[in-house]
C-alpha positions in Angstrom: 98.7 104.9 79.2 100.0 108.2 78.1 98.9 111.5 79.7 99.4 115.2 79.0 98.8 118.4 80.4 95.0 119.8 80.2 93.4 123.4 80.4 91.0 122.2 82.9 88.7 119.6 84.6 84.9 120.2 84.9 82.1 117.9 85.9 80.9 115.2 88.2 81.5 111.9 89.0 80.6 108.8 91.2 83.7 106.9 92.4 83.2 103.0 92.9 81.7 101.6 96.0 84.5 101.6 98.9 87.0 98.6 98.8 87.1 97.9 102.2 83.1 98.0 103.0 82.7 95.8 99.9 85.3 93.4 101.2 83.7 93.3 104.5 79.7 92.9 103.1 80.7 89.9 101.2 82.6 88.3 104.4 80.2 89.3 106.8 77.4 88.3 104.6 78.8 84.7 104.2 78.8 83.9 107.7 75.8 85.1 108.4 72.2 83.7 108.6 69.9 84.6 105.9 70.2 86.9 102.5 72.8 90.2 102.4 72.2 92.2 99.6 75.0 94.9 98.8 74.3 97.7 96.6 77.1 99.9 95.0 79.7 97.3 95.3 83.0 97.7 94.0 83.6 95.1 91.1 87.3 95.5 91.3 89.6 92.5 91.3 90.3 92.3 95.2 86.7 92.2 96.1 86.0 89.6 93.2 88.6 87.6 94.8 86.9 87.7 98.0 83.4 86.6 96.3 85.5 83.7 94.8 87.2 82.4 98.2 83.9 82.1 99.6 82.1 80.6 96.8 84.9 77.9 97.0 83.6 77.4 100.7 80.1 76.7 99.6 78.6 79.9 99.6 75.9 81.1 97.0 76.8 84.7 95.7 74.9 86.3 92.8 77.2 88.9 91.2 74.7 91.2 89.2 77.2 94.0 89.0 76.0 97.1 90.9 74.2 94.5 93.2 75.7 91.5 95.0 73.4 89.0 96.8 75.2 86.9 99.3 72.9 83.3 100.6 74.9 83.3 104.1 75.9 79.9 105.5 75.8 80.9 108.9 78.9 81.2 111.3 79.6 77.4 111.0 78.4 76.6 107.9 81.2 77.1 105.5 82.7 73.8 103.8 86.3 72.9 103.2 87.6 74.0 99.7 88.6 71.6 97.2 91.8 73.7 96.3 93.9 76.5 97.7 92.0 79.8 98.3 93.8 82.4 96.2 93.4 85.7 97.5 94.9 87.4 94.4 96.2 90.8 95.0 94.2 91.6 98.2 96.0 91.9 101.4 92.3 92.4 103.2 91.2 89.6 101.7 94.1 87.4 103.1 94.2 89.0 106.4 90.4 89.1 107.2 89.6 85.5 106.0 92.4 84.1 108.2 90.4 85.1 111.4 87.4 83.6 110.2 89.3 80.3 108.8 91.2 80.1 112.2 88.0 78.6 113.9 86.3 76.3 111.2 86.3 72.6 111.2 88.7 72.1 108.3 92.2 73.1 107.0 92.8 75.5 104.3 95.6 76.9 102.6 95.6 80.7 101.5 97.7 82.2 98.8 98.0 85.3 96.1 99.9 86.4 93.8 103.7 87.6 93.7 103.0 90.5 95.7 100.9 88.9 98.5 103.4 86.5 99.1 105.9 89.4 100.3 103.5 91.2 102.4 104.0 90.8 106.0 101.6 88.1 107.6 103.2 87.8 111.2 101.3 90.6 112.1 98.3 88.5 112.2 99.9 84.9 112.9 101.0 86.3 116.2 97.8 87.4 117.7 95.6 84.7 116.2 98.2 82.2 117.6 97.9 83.7 120.8 94.0 82.9 120.5 94.8 79.1 119.8 94.8 79.4 116.1 97.1 76.8 114.4 98.0 79.0 111.7 101.3 78.9 109.7 103.6 80.5 107.0 104.3 77.7 104.5 107.7 78.9 103.6 108.5 79.9 106.8 109.1 83.5 105.9 106.2 85.1 107.8 104.2 85.6 104.4 101.7 83.8 102.5 100.9 81.0 101.6 99.4 80.2 104.8 98.0 77.0 106.2 95.3 77.1 108.5 93.9 74.4 110.5 90.5 75.2 112.1 90.4 75.0 116.2 88.9 76.1 119.4 89.8 79.9 119.9 90.3 81.7 123.3 89.2 85.4 123.8 92.4 87.6 124.2 93.4 91.3 124.8 96.0 92.2 122.0 97.8 95.3 122.1 98.8 95.7 118.4 102.0 97.7 117.6 100.5 99.0 114.4 97.3 100.8 113.7 95.9 98.4 111.4 92.2 97.7 110.4 93.3 94.6 108.7 94.9 93.0 111.7 92.2 94.4 114.0 89.4 92.9 112.0 91.3 89.8 111.7 91.2 89.3 115.4 87.6 90.6 115.7 86.4 88.1 113.2 88.1 85.3 115.0 86.7 86.7 118.3 83.1 85.8 117.0 84.2 82.2 117.6 86.1 82.6 120.6 85.2 81.2 124.3 85.3 84.8 125.9 85.5 88.4 124.7 88.2 89.7 122.7 90.0 93.1 122.8 92.0 95.1 120.6 94.0 98.0 121.5 95.9 99.9 118.8 98.4 102.9 118.9 96.0 105.0 117.0 92.3 104.5 115.8 92.4 102.9 112.7 89.4 102.6 110.1 86.3 101.1 111.9 84.4 99.7 108.9 84.3 96.2 110.8 83.1 97.5 114.0 80.3 99.1 112.0 79.2 96.6 110.1 79.5 93.8 112.7 76.9 95.8 114.7 74.9 95.9 111.3 75.0 92.0 111.2 73.9 91.8 115.2 77.5 91.3 116.7 78.0 92.7 120.0 81.1 95.3 119.5 82.0 98.2 121.6 84.7 100.9 121.6 86.1 102.8 124.1 89.4 105.1 123.0 91.5 103.0 120.8 90.2 99.7 122.3 87.6 97.4 120.8 85.8 94.8 122.3 83.7 91.8 120.7 81.7 89.2 122.4 81.5 85.6 121.1 78.3 85.4 118.6 75.8 82.9 118.6 74.9 84.1 115.1 74.9 86.9 112.8 72.2 88.1 110.4 72.0 89.0 106.9 70.3 92.4 105.7 71.0 95.2 103.2 74.5 97.0 102.9 74.8 100.3 101.0 78.3 100.7 100.0 79.5 104.3 100.1 81.8 105.8 97.3 85.4 105.2 98.0 87.4 108.1 99.5 90.6 106.4 98.6 89.5 106.4 94.8 87.9 110.1 95.2 91.1 111.1 96.3 92.8 111.3 93.0 89.8 113.6 91.8 90.4 115.7 94.9 93.9 116.4 94.2 93.4 116.9 90.4 90.6 119.1 91.1 92.7 121.0 93.3 95.8 121.3 91.2 94.9 121.7 87.6 94.3 125.3 86.4 90.6 126.3 86.2 89.0 123.3 87.6 85.9 122.4 89.5 84.7 118.7 90.4 81.6 117.5 92.3 82.4 113.8 93.5 79.0 112.5 94.6 78.2 110.1 97.6 81.8 109.5 98.8 82.2 108.0 102.4 83.5 110.3 105.0 83.9 108.2 107.8 85.9 109.6 110.5 88.3 107.2 110.5 88.9 107.4 106.8 88.6 111.2 106.1 92.5 112.3 106.9 92.6 113.3 102.9 89.6 116.1 103.4 91.8 117.2 106.6 95.1 117.3 104.8 93.4 119.1 102.1 91.9 121.9 104.3 95.5 122.1 106.0 97.0 122.9 102.7 94.6 125.9 102.0 91.8 123.6 99.7 88.7 125.0 98.3 86.8 121.9 99.6 83.2 121.7 100.5 81.0 119.0 101.7 77.5 118.9 100.3 74.4 116.7 100.9 75.9 114.8 104.1 74.0 112.0 105.3 74.5 109.1 107.8 72.7 106.3 105.8 73.4 102.7 107.1 76.0 103.8 109.6 78.6 105.1 107.2 78.4 108.8 106.4 78.7 110.3 103.3 78.7 113.5 101.5 79.3 115.2 98.2 82.6 116.5 98.0 83.4 119.8 95.9 86.7 121.0 94.8 87.9 124.0 93.0 91.4 125.0 91.8 93.4 126.4 95.0 96.4 128.0 95.9 98.0 125.3 98.2 100.7 125.5 100.7 103.1 122.6 102.3 102.2 121.1 105.7 103.4 118.4 108.0 101.5 115.2 107.8 102.3 112.5 110.5 101.0 111.0 113.9 97.3 109.9 114.3 96.2 111.3 111.0 98.5 108.5 109.2 95.9 105.7 109.5 93.0 107.8 108.4 94.9 108.3 105.1 97.6 105.5 104.4 96.1 105.0 100.9 95.9 108.5 100.0 99.7 109.3 100.7 100.8 108.9 97.2 98.3 111.2 95.5 99.0 113.8 98.4 102.7 113.5 97.7 101.9 114.3 94.1 99.8 117.1 95.1 102.4 118.4 97.5 104.7 119.0 94.5 102.3 122.0 93.0 102.1 123.3 96.6 104.0 126.5 98.0 106.7 125.7 100.8 107.5 122.3 102.0 105.5 119.4 102.9 106.8 116.5 105.4 105.2 112.9 105.5 106.3 111.1 108.3 105.2 108.0 110.4 104.4 106.3 107.3 107.0 103.2 107.0 103.5 101.3 106.6 103.9 102.3 103.1 107.1 100.1 102.5 104.7 97.0 102.8 102.0 98.0 100.4 101.2 96.6 96.7 104.8 97.8 96.2 107.2 99.8 98.5 105.4 103.2 98.1 107.5 105.4 99.4 110.5 104.2 97.4 108.6 104.4 94.1 106.9 107.6 94.9 110.5 109.3 95.5 111.9 107.7 92.2 109.1 108.6 90.2 108.3 112.0 91.3 112.3 113.1 91.1 112.0 111.7 87.5 109.5 114.2 86.7 111.6 117.1 88.1 109.7 117.1 91.4 112.3 118.1 94.6 111.8 115.0 96.9 113.6 113.7 99.5 113.4 109.9 101.0 113.3 109.7 104.7 113.1 106.6 107.0 109.4 107.2 107.3 108.0 109.0 104.7 109.2 111.9 102.4 110.0 115.5 102.5 108.5 117.3 99.1 109.6 120.9 98.4 106.7 122.2 96.1 106.8 124.6 93.3 109.4 123.1 90.8 107.5 122.4 87.4 107.1 118.8 86.3 107.8 117.5 83.1 106.6 114.3 81.7 108.6 111.0 81.8 107.9 107.0 81.9 106.6 105.8 85.0 106.9 102.1 86.0 103.7 101.5 88.5 105.1 98.5 89.9 101.7 97.0 89.1 100.4 99.2 92.2 97.0 100.5 91.3 97.6 104.0 93.6 100.9 104.5 92.1 99.2 104.2 88.6 96.3 106.7 89.3 98.7 108.9 91.3 100.8 109.4 88.1 98.1 109.9 86.0 96.9 113.0 87.8 100.7 114.1 87.6 100.7 113.6 84.3 97.9 116.3 83.7 100.1 118.7 85.4 103.3 117.9 83.6 104.9 119.4 80.4 105.4 116.7 77.8 103.9 113.3 77.8 103.9 110.8 80.7 103.7 107.1 80.0 102.5 104.8 82.7 103.7 101.2 82.2 101.4 98.6 83.7 98.7 100.9 83.8 95.8 98.4 83.6 96.4 97.6 87.2 94.0 100.2 88.1 91.2 97.4 87.7 92.2 96.2 91.4 90.2 99.0 92.9 88.8 101.3 90.0 88.2 99.6 86.7 86.7 102.8 85.3 89.5 105.2 86.3 90.8 106.3 83.0 87.3 106.8 81.4 86.2 109.0 84.4 89.5 111.2 84.3 88.8 111.4 80.5 85.2 112.9 80.7 86.4 115.7 83.1 88.9 116.7 80.7 86.2 117.4 78.0 83.8 119.1 80.5 
């Protein structure tokens, strides 16, 4: 895909359903009794991997596009798959499903693509093993493939060294099957979609500070799930609307869960003209229409407890900071190194290639804004958030920006380029 500078962005869009909520709605619906109807489901490759894994374990799932209907098998109703479960590029699928599989009455092997086979799984292997799980890294390197033999689990109190919703959720899901309550304490609060949805499905979950407690469940019960728009997908349009001259964009029905709204906080800290309209709490997940207009942005410091609330948005925040006045510091973000790519290294290399003044640090980067960007050839490393970030940067740069591996956006946002193009002619 090739991109060139545009004069403005105008119009309104609806971004796809939240990836985290879409994954969880299929997983929880599969182990619940009854039918779960999911609306505004994200038809991205990662979420389709989750559907396929549960179909292989005997769950009937009707994918009707925007609506997905899951006919649940109950907590103990999954069946042994006839082959290895392929999680594709999805870390969420790999880590969360491990918590469920640890308690089933069969043995499973989980694998994924080349990226997944490099991502750290010891962070779930260790706590699940403490619960009594029989889970091993097949190649002995702490990564997938994972072989999981279902067994009886015990409740534990796990103090996680990282604020990770995937780690927390894997433990909470295993905790549904444990012989006593399970608690997870994090250094900071990570996204809480699992807690909200587990309650929605009838589980006993409580939160105090950064500690979440789940009690063993006799059964979960299916119901209706309305998936909010994904703020991680909206982030690219927020950044574009704030930085491209003469722009105004309205993004409809975006999830603004307080554990996910770090992007909004950072935009406001940088001086953004950003307003929330038609705020609603719906089925436990708050949403709003977000309106942004071209703004004179200034640098800021991003670190500490806000990082888990915007970890997936940091690439596009870095690109946005290139257009701000002054210095922006991103720190405490070493987690970026173990995403679909090493996002710190990839962002610094590609932004530098476009003329930005960026310095890599041990756990983030320093961006000195205000230098004009120019076009470059960008290797996305098949990382969907890198590809979308540089599509936005390409709208701000002189000359032509070419993105290699641009089709990887299908992982989370299949219609991204079409939506972006519509706004350029608005």
